[in-house]
Backbone and ligand atoms as CSV (ligand in chain L), in Angstrom:
chain,resi,resn,atom,element,x,y,z
A,1,UNK,N,N,23.958,61.884,-12.082
A,1,UNK,CA,C,25.141,62.055,-11.169
A,1,UNK,C,C,26.411,62.216,-12.012
A,2,UNK,N,N,27.368,62.803,-11.407
A,2,UNK,CA,C,28.533,63.007,-12.086
A,2,UNK,C,C,29.361,61.670,-12.522
A,3,UNK,N,N,28.994,60.538,-11.721
A,3,UNK,CA,C,29.553,59.308,-12.132
A,3,UNK,C,C,28.797,58.385,-12.970
A,4,UNK,N,N,27.738,59.037,-13.630
A,4,UNK,CA,C,26.952,58.049,-14.479
A,4,UNK,C,C,27.895,57.580,-15.671
A,5,UNK,N,N,27.581,56.257,-15.876
A,5,UNK,CA,C,28.495,55.643,-16.961
A,5,UNK,C,C,29.694,55.003,-16.357
A,6,UNK,N,N,30.125,55.415,-15.026
A,6,UNK,CA,C,31.265,54.681,-14.603
A,6,UNK,C,C,30.771,53.822,-13.436
A,7,UNK,N,N,29.903,54.240,-12.531
A,7,UNK,CA,C,29.354,53.607,-11.313
A,7,UNK,C,C,27.835,53.240,-11.624
A,8,UNK,N,N,27.443,52.246,-10.971
A,8,UNK,CA,C,25.946,51.820,-10.991
A,8,UNK,C,C,25.250,52.682,-9.870
A,9,UNK,N,N,24.056,53.268,-10.316
A,9,UNK,CA,C,23.343,54.073,-9.473
A,9,UNK,C,C,22.913,53.459,-8.147
A,10,UNK,N,N,22.573,52.187,-8.204
A,10,UNK,CA,C,22.197,51.502,-6.962
A,10,UNK,C,C,23.408,51.337,-6.092
A,11,UNK,N,N,24.521,51.042,-6.607
A,11,UNK,CA,C,25.746,50.925,-5.688
A,11,UNK,C,C,26.169,52.314,-5.105
A,12,UNK,N,N,25.918,53.372,-5.814
A,12,UNK,CA,C,26.127,54.677,-5.281
A,12,UNK,C,C,25.243,55.009,-4.230
A,13,UNK,N,N,24.010,54.684,-4.395
A,13,UNK,CA,C,22.923,54.864,-3.453
A,13,UNK,C,C,23.233,54.122,-2.141
A,14,UNK,N,N,23.643,52.808,-2.388
A,14,UNK,CA,C,23.916,51.972,-1.100
A,14,UNK,C,C,25.185,52.540,-0.346
A,15,UNK,N,N,26.211,53.136,-1.120
A,15,UNK,CA,C,27.268,53.638,-0.469
A,15,UNK,C,C,26.985,54.998,0.258
A,16,UNK,N,N,26.084,55.700,-0.294
A,16,UNK,CA,C,25.705,57.035,0.402
A,16,UNK,C,C,24.807,56.625,1.665
A,17,UNK,N,N,23.910,55.693,1.425
A,17,UNK,CA,C,23.076,55.399,2.603
A,17,UNK,C,C,23.841,54.866,3.749
A,18,UNK,N,N,24.958,54.189,3.409
A,18,UNK,CA,C,25.781,53.680,4.403
A,18,UNK,C,C,26.599,54.641,5.235
A,19,UNK,N,N,26.530,55.937,4.768
A,19,UNK,CA,C,27.351,57.016,5.669
A,19,UNK,C,C,26.356,58.241,5.713
A,20,UNK,N,N,25.133,57.997,5.872
A,20,UNK,CA,C,24.269,59.198,5.899
A,20,UNK,C,C,24.299,59.918,7.309
A,21,UNK,N,N,24.616,59.141,8.307
A,21,UNK,CA,C,24.844,59.670,9.685
A,21,UNK,C,C,26.142,60.521,9.864
A,22,UNK,N,N,26.058,61.695,10.479
A,22,UNK,CA,C,27.325,62.355,10.665
A,22,UNK,C,C,28.347,61.444,11.305
A,23,UNK,N,N,29.610,61.701,10.865
A,23,UNK,CA,C,30.821,60.895,11.353
A,23,UNK,C,C,30.818,59.415,11.285
A,24,UNK,N,N,30.006,58.913,10.216
A,24,UNK,CA,C,30.018,57.536,9.976
A,24,UNK,C,C,30.649,57.157,8.564
A,25,UNK,N,N,31.336,58.290,8.097
A,25,UNK,CA,C,31.971,58.081,6.627
A,25,UNK,C,C,33.304,57.237,6.926
A,26,UNK,N,N,33.326,56.046,6.072
A,26,UNK,CA,C,34.578,55.192,6.067
A,26,UNK,C,C,34.924,55.049,4.630
A,27,UNK,N,N,36.037,55.631,4.314
A,27,UNK,CA,C,36.366,55.728,2.783
A,27,UNK,C,C,36.629,54.330,2.256
A,28,UNK,N,N,37.066,53.374,3.018
A,28,UNK,CA,C,37.310,51.971,2.460
A,28,UNK,C,C,35.936,51.413,2.175
A,29,UNK,N,N,35.065,51.583,2.952
A,29,UNK,CA,C,33.736,50.904,2.815
A,29,UNK,C,C,33.012,51.615,1.695
A,30,UNK,N,N,33.230,52.963,1.575
A,30,UNK,CA,C,32.545,53.778,0.542
A,30,UNK,C,C,32.988,53.389,-0.883
A,31,UNK,N,N,34.375,53.417,-0.995
A,31,UNK,CA,C,34.896,53.080,-2.322
A,31,UNK,C,C,34.486,51.730,-2.815
A,32,UNK,N,N,34.456,50.732,-1.812
A,32,UNK,CA,C,34.130,49.327,-2.054
A,32,UNK,C,C,32.606,49.225,-2.484
A,33,UNK,N,N,31.721,49.853,-1.708
A,33,UNK,CA,C,30.351,49.706,-1.829
A,33,UNK,C,C,29.977,50.387,-3.173
A,34,UNK,N,N,30.452,51.656,-3.507
A,34,UNK,CA,C,30.027,52.405,-4.605
A,34,UNK,C,C,30.673,51.677,-5.942
A,35,UNK,N,N,31.616,50.818,-5.880
A,35,UNK,CA,C,32.138,50.071,-6.948
A,35,UNK,C,C,33.460,50.646,-7.484
A,36,UNK,N,N,33.824,51.822,-6.935
A,36,UNK,CA,C,34.984,52.388,-7.526
A,36,UNK,C,C,36.321,51.523,-7.268
A,37,UNK,N,N,36.357,50.828,-6.155
A,37,UNK,CA,C,37.509,50.158,-5.818
A,37,UNK,C,C,37.844,49.001,-6.797
A,38,UNK,N,N,36.862,48.679,-7.547
A,38,UNK,CA,C,37.152,47.532,-8.481
A,38,UNK,C,C,37.228,48.090,-10.034
A,39,UNK,N,N,37.215,49.328,-10.146
A,39,UNK,CA,C,37.306,49.954,-11.542
A,39,UNK,C,C,38.781,50.091,-11.922
A,40,UNK,N,N,38.896,50.217,-13.298
A,40,UNK,CA,C,40.262,50.486,-13.850
A,40,UNK,C,C,40.878,51.771,-13.344
A,41,UNK,N,N,42.228,51.758,-13.536
A,41,UNK,CA,C,42.784,53.000,-13.015
A,41,UNK,C,C,42.450,54.237,-13.988
A,42,UNK,N,N,41.924,53.878,-15.216
A,42,UNK,CA,C,41.425,55.087,-16.107
A,42,UNK,C,C,40.141,55.597,-15.459
A,43,UNK,N,N,39.259,54.774,-14.962
A,43,UNK,CA,C,38.049,55.228,-14.407
A,43,UNK,C,C,38.436,55.897,-12.994
A,44,UNK,N,N,39.364,55.447,-12.360
A,44,UNK,CA,C,39.774,56.071,-10.975
A,44,UNK,C,C,40.248,57.484,-11.243
A,45,UNK,N,N,41.053,57.580,-12.333
A,45,UNK,CA,C,41.506,58.825,-12.745
A,45,UNK,C,C,40.422,59.859,-13.207
A,46,UNK,N,N,39.441,59.384,-13.851
A,46,UNK,CA,C,38.183,60.066,-14.261
A,46,UNK,C,C,37.552,60.572,-12.901
A,47,UNK,N,N,37.357,59.649,-11.958
A,47,UNK,CA,C,36.903,60.061,-10.682
A,47,UNK,C,C,37.538,61.198,-10.040
A,48,UNK,N,N,38.810,61.141,-10.127
A,48,UNK,CA,C,39.627,62.109,-9.530
A,48,UNK,C,C,39.482,63.380,-10.128
A,49,UNK,N,N,39.340,63.390,-11.386
A,49,UNK,CA,C,39.039,64.744,-12.167
A,49,UNK,C,C,37.692,65.335,-11.883
A,50,UNK,N,N,36.681,64.484,-11.555
A,50,UNK,CA,C,35.397,64.997,-11.053
A,50,UNK,C,C,35.492,65.633,-9.681
A,51,UNK,N,N,36.189,65.028,-8.752
A,51,UNK,CA,C,36.307,65.428,-7.394
A,51,UNK,C,C,37.143,66.740,-7.412
A,52,UNK,N,N,38.145,66.809,-8.181
A,52,UNK,CA,C,39.014,67.869,-8.292
A,52,UNK,C,C,38.327,69.024,-9.034
A,53,UNK,N,N,37.328,69.630,-8.427
A,53,UNK,CA,C,36.379,70.661,-9.020
A,53,UNK,C,C,37.047,71.802,-9.726
A,54,UNK,N,N,38.093,72.283,-9.164
A,54,UNK,CA,C,38.890,73.469,-9.660
A,54,UNK,C,C,39.891,73.024,-10.734
A,55,UNK,N,N,40.096,71.786,-10.911
A,55,UNK,CA,C,41.124,71.261,-11.787
A,55,UNK,C,C,42.589,71.672,-11.534
A,56,UNK,N,N,42.786,71.720,-10.201
A,56,UNK,CA,C,44.126,72.130,-9.787
A,56,UNK,C,C,45.049,70.957,-9.816
A,57,UNK,N,N,44.618,69.845,-10.037
A,57,UNK,CA,C,45.373,68.605,-10.009
A,57,UNK,C,C,45.602,67.928,-8.676
A,58,UNK,N,N,44.901,68.643,-7.698
A,58,UNK,CA,C,44.850,68.011,-6.241
A,58,UNK,C,C,43.526,68.127,-5.739
A,59,UNK,N,N,43.160,67.319,-4.910
A,59,UNK,CA,C,41.914,67.371,-4.104
A,59,UNK,C,C,42.294,68.076,-2.897
A,60,UNK,N,N,41.826,69.229,-2.618
A,60,UNK,CA,C,42.201,70.000,-1.435
A,60,UNK,C,C,41.095,69.758,-0.302
A,61,UNK,N,N,41.308,70.305,0.783
A,61,UNK,CA,C,40.509,70.043,2.004
A,61,UNK,C,C,38.922,70.446,1.668
A,62,UNK,N,N,38.816,71.556,1.056
A,62,UNK,CA,C,37.349,72.067,0.726
A,62,UNK,C,C,36.789,71.038,-0.261
A,63,UNK,N,N,37.579,70.582,-1.114
A,63,UNK,CA,C,36.918,69.490,-2.176
A,63,UNK,C,C,36.634,68.258,-1.414
A,64,UNK,N,N,37.413,67.915,-0.551
A,64,UNK,CA,C,37.072,66.633,0.333
A,64,UNK,C,C,35.832,66.812,1.126
A,65,UNK,N,N,35.697,67.939,1.813
A,65,UNK,CA,C,34.457,68.208,2.492
A,65,UNK,C,C,33.162,67.942,1.659
A,66,UNK,N,N,33.284,68.328,0.369
A,66,UNK,CA,C,32.071,68.207,-0.504
A,66,UNK,C,C,32.166,66.929,-1.308
A,67,UNK,N,N,32.993,65.972,-0.909
A,67,UNK,CA,C,33.213,64.682,-1.618
A,67,UNK,C,C,32.025,63.953,-1.901
A,68,UNK,N,N,31.137,63.811,-1.011
A,68,UNK,CA,C,29.853,62.985,-1.318
A,68,UNK,C,C,28.854,63.690,-2.312
A,69,UNK,N,N,29.043,65.048,-2.454
A,69,UNK,CA,C,28.028,65.716,-3.312
A,69,UNK,C,C,28.459,65.411,-4.797
A,70,UNK,N,N,29.633,64.886,-5.045
A,70,UNK,CA,C,29.982,64.534,-6.411
A,70,UNK,C,C,29.156,63.298,-6.761
A,71,UNK,N,N,28.806,62.622,-5.807
A,71,UNK,CA,C,28.055,61.228,-6.018
A,71,UNK,C,C,26.523,61.540,-6.063
A,72,UNK,N,N,26.021,62.511,-5.313
A,72,UNK,CA,C,24.671,62.942,-5.389
A,72,UNK,C,C,24.679,64.249,-4.852
A,73,UNK,N,N,24.061,65.145,-5.642
A,73,UNK,CA,C,23.834,66.649,-5.199
A,73,UNK,C,C,23.364,66.860,-3.891
A,74,UNK,N,N,22.424,65.935,-3.458
A,74,UNK,CA,C,21.672,66.106,-2.291
A,74,UNK,C,C,22.393,65.528,-1.004
A,75,UNK,N,N,23.628,64.877,-1.337
A,75,UNK,CA,C,24.278,64.218,-0.077
A,75,UNK,C,C,24.827,65.328,0.774
A,76,UNK,N,N,25.231,64.810,1.980
A,76,UNK,CA,C,25.655,65.781,3.036
A,76,UNK,C,C,27.178,66.023,2.815
A,77,UNK,N,N,27.604,67.149,3.435
A,77,UNK,CA,C,29.093,67.478,3.567
A,77,UNK,C,C,29.554,66.626,4.564
A,78,UNK,N,N,30.933,66.272,4.329
A,78,UNK,CA,C,31.631,65.541,5.460
A,78,UNK,C,C,31.797,66.497,6.704
A,79,UNK,N,N,31.790,65.965,7.833
A,79,UNK,CA,C,32.132,66.741,9.028
A,79,UNK,C,C,33.628,67.079,8.873
A,80,UNK,N,N,34.008,68.082,9.882
A,80,UNK,CA,C,35.329,68.433,9.910
A,80,UNK,C,C,36.341,67.246,10.218
A,81,UNK,N,N,35.775,66.479,11.254
A,81,UNK,CA,C,36.422,65.296,11.748
A,81,UNK,C,C,36.573,64.265,10.514
A,82,UNK,N,N,35.624,64.063,9.837
A,82,UNK,CA,C,35.683,63.085,8.702
A,82,UNK,C,C,36.642,63.538,7.610
A,83,UNK,N,N,36.638,64.877,7.364
A,83,UNK,CA,C,37.354,65.548,6.285
A,83,UNK,C,C,38.943,65.293,6.691
A,84,UNK,N,N,39.298,65.705,8.075
A,84,UNK,CA,C,40.560,65.551,8.444
A,84,UNK,C,C,41.115,64.147,8.332
A,85,UNK,N,N,40.251,63.253,8.861
A,85,UNK,CA,C,40.645,61.802,8.840
A,85,UNK,C,C,40.880,61.282,7.447
A,86,UNK,N,N,39.957,61.624,6.464
A,86,UNK,CA,C,40.099,61.246,5.125
A,86,UNK,C,C,41.354,61.883,4.456
A,87,UNK,N,N,41.660,63.087,4.776
A,87,UNK,CA,C,42.902,63.853,4.330
A,87,UNK,C,C,44.052,63.218,4.787
A,88,UNK,N,N,44.105,62.855,6.050
A,88,UNK,CA,C,45.375,62.132,6.701
A,88,UNK,C,C,45.393,60.815,6.135
A,89,UNK,N,N,44.528,59.956,5.867
A,89,UNK,CA,C,44.530,58.764,5.206
A,89,UNK,C,C,45.144,58.790,3.889
A,90,UNK,N,N,44.815,59.885,3.032
A,90,UNK,CA,C,45.325,59.859,1.713
A,90,UNK,C,C,46.506,60.656,1.424
A,91,UNK,N,N,46.994,61.672,2.353
A,91,UNK,CA,C,48.025,62.550,1.983
A,91,UNK,C,C,49.354,61.850,2.511
A,92,UNK,N,N,49.948,60.967,1.675
A,92,UNK,CA,C,51.107,60.318,2.238
A,92,UNK,C,C,52.243,61.115,2.184
A,93,UNK,N,N,52.354,62.260,1.198
A,93,UNK,CA,C,53.561,63.087,1.106
A,93,UNK,C,C,53.449,64.353,2.152
A,94,UNK,N,N,52.329,64.565,2.796
A,94,UNK,CA,C,52.066,65.546,3.816
A,94,UNK,C,C,52.076,66.925,3.321
A,95,UNK,N,N,51.534,67.061,1.960
A,95,UNK,CA,C,51.447,68.411,1.526
A,95,UNK,C,C,50.087,69.095,1.762
A,96,UNK,N,N,49.191,68.294,2.407
A,96,UNK,CA,C,47.876,68.907,2.815
A,96,UNK,C,C,46.749,68.785,1.655
A,97,UNK,N,N,47.120,68.071,0.700
A,97,UNK,CA,C,46.076,67.635,-0.307
A,97,UNK,C,C,46.364,66.382,-1.019
A,98,UNK,N,N,45.407,65.963,-1.908
A,98,UNK,CA,C,45.569,64.566,-2.278
A,98,UNK,C,C,45.828,64.611,-3.788
A,99,UNK,N,N,46.845,64.115,-4.129
A,99,UNK,CA,C,47.185,63.968,-5.679
A,99,UNK,C,C,46.588,62.707,-6.272
A,100,UNK,N,N,46.832,62.494,-7.606
A,100,UNK,CA,C,46.029,61.462,-8.314
A,100,UNK,C,C,46.548,60.145,-7.723
A,101,UNK,N,N,47.870,59.967,-7.565
A,101,UNK,CA,C,48.406,58.792,-7.063
A,101,UNK,C,C,47.893,58.394,-5.685
A,102,UNK,N,N,47.881,59.448,-4.860
A,102,UNK,CA,C,47.401,59.271,-3.490
A,102,UNK,C,C,45.963,58.860,-3.541
A,103,UNK,N,N,45.189,59.469,-4.388
A,103,UNK,CA,C,43.804,59.090,-4.545
A,103,UNK,C,C,43.678,57.713,-5.006
A,104,UNK,N,N,44.402,57.233,-5.929
A,104,UNK,CA,C,44.400,55.815,-6.505
A,104,UNK,C,C,44.529,54.797,-5.266
A,105,UNK,N,N,45.544,55.223,-4.534
A,105,UNK,CA,C,45.950,54.327,-3.341
A,105,UNK,C,C,44.700,54.214,-2.420
A,106,UNK,N,N,44.022,55.409,-2.121
A,106,UNK,CA,C,43.001,55.364,-1.252
A,106,UNK,C,C,41.856,54.518,-1.681
A,107,UNK,N,N,41.590,54.592,-2.898
A,107,UNK,CA,C,40.425,53.930,-3.562
A,107,UNK,C,C,40.603,52.431,-3.585
A,108,UNK,N,N,42.003,52.065,-3.779
A,108,UNK,CA,C,42.374,50.665,-3.816
A,108,UNK,C,C,42.734,50.046,-2.554
A,109,UNK,N,N,42.701,50.807,-1.425
A,109,UNK,CA,C,42.957,50.466,-0.194
A,109,UNK,C,C,42.141,49.286,0.494
L,1,CA,CA,CA,41.554,70.872,-6.448
């Protein structure tokens, strides 16, 4: 997985299992369960870089939809409802995407 070396595989599996049903994704629970919430800000930045697949410096809506697949290639895509809720929770300056500081706040929420 893309987070090997940062997160424990069993924790990631537990986090993914916890949101396997459509519309059950809860970012607070996910970040806590996978272990990212208790990582250093360097590790959180590293995670941001993985999720920002096109290296634009922002996590856009399309990248948020595929969020779970960064943790496991076989994971489901987020539903439109989940993606919108996730974006709304993170996008504090209202530009429609999530920057690294916004991401760090989400992870530590
Ligand atoms: Ca991006």
